[in-house]
C-alpha positions as CSV (number, residue, x, y, z in Angstrom):
1,E,2.4,-108.8,-1.2
2,I,4.4,-106.2,-2.3
3,R,5.3,-102.2,-1.3
4,R,7.3,-99.9,-2.7
5,S,7.6,-96.2,-2.7
6,Y,8.0,-94.1,-5.7
7,S,7.2,-90.7,-6.2
8,I,5.4,-89.5,-9.0
9,C,6.7,-88.0,-12.1
10,A,4.7,-86.5,-14.4
11,G,3.4,-82.7,-13.7
12,L,0.8,-81.3,-12.3
13,D,-0.6,-80.3,-15.7
14,E,-0.4,-83.6,-17.7
15,G,-3.4,-85.5,-17.1
16,R,-1.7,-88.6,-15.6
17,L,-0.3,-90.6,-13.1
18,Q,2.8,-91.7,-14.1
19,V,5.7,-93.2,-12.2
20,G,9.2,-93.8,-13.0
21,I,10.8,-97.8,-12.0
22,K,14.3,-98.2,-12.8
23,R,14.9,-101.6,-12.6
24,V,17.0,-103.1,-9.7
25,E,18.8,-105.9,-9.8
26,G,18.0,-108.8,-7.6
27,G,14.6,-106.3,-6.8
28,A,11.1,-107.9,-6.8
29,F,8.8,-105.4,-7.3
30,S,11.1,-103.4,-10.3
31,T,11.8,-106.4,-11.7
32,W,8.6,-107.1,-12.4
33,A,7.1,-104.2,-12.8
34,N,9.9,-103.4,-16.5
35,E,9.5,-107.0,-17.6
36,D,5.9,-108.1,-16.9
37,L,3.6,-105.5,-16.1
38,R,0.6,-104.1,-19.1
39,P,-0.7,-101.7,-20.3
40,G,-4.4,-101.9,-18.9
41,A,-3.2,-104.2,-15.3
42,V,-4.9,-103.0,-12.3
43,L,-2.5,-102.6,-9.1
44,E,-3.3,-101.3,-5.5
45,A,-1.5,-97.6,-4.7
46,M,-1.9,-95.4,-1.5
47,A,-1.8,-92.2,-1.1
48,P,0.4,-89.7,-2.0
49,M,2.6,-88.8,0.9
50,G,5.7,-86.1,1.6
51,S,6.1,-82.4,1.0
52,F,8.1,-82.7,-1.4
53,H,6.2,-80.0,-3.7
54,I,5.8,-75.7,-3.9
55,P,3.1,-73.4,-4.7
56,L,3.3,-72.1,-8.5
57,D,2.3,-68.9,-9.7
58,P,2.2,-67.8,-13.8
59,S,2.9,-64.2,-12.6
60,S,6.1,-65.1,-10.8
61,A,10.1,-65.1,-13.3
62,R,11.7,-67.2,-10.7
63,H,14.6,-69.7,-11.4
64,F,14.5,-73.2,-8.9
65,L,17.3,-75.4,-8.9
66,G,17.3,-79.5,-8.8
67,F,19.8,-82.1,-8.3
68,A,18.5,-85.6,-8.9
69,G,20.8,-88.3,-9.3
70,G,19.6,-91.8,-10.8
71,S,15.9,-92.5,-10.0
72,G,16.2,-89.6,-8.3
73,I,14.4,-87.7,-11.4
74,T,11.0,-88.3,-10.8
75,P,10.3,-86.4,-8.0
76,V,12.6,-83.8,-9.1
77,L,11.2,-84.0,-12.6
78,S,7.7,-83.3,-12.4
79,I,8.4,-80.2,-10.1
80,L,10.1,-79.2,-13.7
81,R,7.6,-80.0,-15.7
82,S,5.0,-77.6,-13.5
83,V,6.8,-75.2,-12.9
84,L,8.0,-75.1,-16.8
85,T,4.2,-74.6,-17.5
86,R,2.4,-72.9,-15.1
87,E,5.5,-70.1,-14.3
88,P,6.2,-68.6,-18.3
89,Q,8.6,-66.8,-16.7
90,S,10.3,-69.4,-14.3
91,R,14.2,-70.6,-15.4
92,F,14.8,-74.7,-14.3
93,T,18.9,-75.7,-13.9
94,L,19.0,-79.3,-13.0
95,V,21.9,-81.1,-12.0
96,Y,21.4,-85.0,-13.1
97,A,24.1,-87.8,-11.5
98,N,24.5,-91.4,-13.5
99,R,27.0,-93.2,-13.1
100,G,26.3,-93.5,-17.1
101,V,24.8,-92.6,-20.3
102,N,23.3,-95.9,-20.9
103,T,21.3,-95.9,-17.3
104,I,19.6,-91.8,-17.7
105,M,16.0,-92.2,-16.5
106,F,14.0,-89.3,-18.7
107,R,17.0,-88.5,-20.9
108,E,15.1,-88.7,-24.0
109,E,12.0,-86.3,-22.4
110,L,14.6,-83.6,-21.0
111,E,15.9,-83.1,-24.0
112,D,12.9,-82.8,-25.5
113,L,11.6,-81.1,-23.0
114,K,14.9,-78.3,-23.1
115,N,14.5,-78.5,-26.9
116,A,10.4,-76.2,-26.8
117,H,11.9,-73.8,-23.4
118,M,14.1,-73.0,-24.8
119,G,16.4,-71.0,-22.4
120,R,14.1,-72.0,-19.8
121,L,16.3,-75.4,-18.7
122,N,19.9,-76.3,-18.3
123,V,20.5,-79.7,-17.4
124,I,24.0,-80.6,-16.4
125,H,24.8,-84.2,-16.9
126,I,27.2,-85.3,-14.4
127,L,28.1,-89.2,-14.9
128,E,30.6,-91.7,-12.7
129,D,31.6,-93.4,-15.3
130,D,32.0,-91.7,-17.9
131,A,34.8,-88.8,-19.3
132,Q,33.1,-86.5,-20.4
133,D,34.8,-83.4,-22.3
134,I,33.7,-81.4,-19.1
135,E,36.7,-82.8,-16.0
136,L,33.7,-81.3,-13.5
137,F,31.3,-83.4,-15.1
138,T,32.8,-86.4,-14.6
139,G,32.4,-88.5,-10.7
140,R,30.3,-88.3,-8.3
141,V,28.5,-85.6,-7.2
142,T,30.7,-84.8,-3.4
143,Q,30.0,-81.2,-1.5
144,E,33.3,-80.9,-3.2
145,K,32.2,-80.9,-7.2
146,C,28.8,-79.4,-5.3
147,V,31.3,-76.5,-4.6
148,A,32.7,-75.7,-7.9
149,L,29.6,-75.8,-9.9
150,L,28.7,-73.2,-7.8
151,D,31.9,-71.3,-8.4
152,N,31.9,-72.1,-11.8
153,W,28.2,-73.0,-13.5
154,I,25.4,-71.8,-11.0
155,D,25.5,-68.4,-9.5
156,I,23.3,-70.2,-6.4
157,A,22.5,-66.1,-5.7
158,D,20.3,-65.7,-8.9
159,V,18.0,-69.1,-6.8
160,D,15.0,-69.1,-5.2
161,T,14.1,-72.8,-4.4
162,A,16.6,-75.4,-4.4
163,F,15.7,-79.1,-4.7
164,I,17.6,-82.3,-3.2
165,C,16.8,-86.3,-5.0
166,G,19.0,-89.0,-4.4
167,P,21.7,-91.7,-2.5
168,E,22.0,-90.1,1.0
169,P,25.4,-89.5,0.6
170,M,25.0,-87.2,-2.4
171,M,21.9,-85.4,-1.1
172,L,23.8,-84.5,2.9
173,G,27.2,-82.6,1.2
174,I,25.5,-80.4,-1.5
175,A,23.3,-79.9,1.4
176,A,25.4,-79.2,3.7
177,T,26.6,-76.6,0.5
178,L,24.2,-74.5,-0.1
179,R,23.9,-74.1,3.5
180,D,27.5,-72.6,3.4
181,R,26.7,-70.5,0.6
182,G,23.8,-69.3,3.0
183,F,21.0,-71.0,0.8
184,D,17.9,-72.2,3.1
């Protein structure tokens, strides 16, 4: 018996349950899921837990900010999809950190969402190993990089709600920066 925690990445109105399972080198379940799991297979699952969500209101016009690192995209993607569907006047800015272009989970889906919701979804890719045209978008997401993003690319005064999910050092640095800017 193997137990692992995975986040739902489908939006509230998609009529399906979806999780993203990134293959981890040497990972028993992630390897099996990516190599052997087939449609129609039956898995046992525990009830969802946690409180990584927000009440949505169709009459709201809010600006959401999501920071995701690697597979931390899964719960942020669920919220992003739900916001774009349920709050037609709201916007979402996603800062998504990965090692390289080839490791970006849901890359095509994010592009499709950007195209479907022009002007409402902004995606900033930060790539650790792949150089980008804008130097700020290359390297790890540190507290210093987060400060630079907020100084140059994201107007934090315009953001109503922020979400962070990723490696702990990244989350701690981003949370500290947001707190320093008066964001709870």
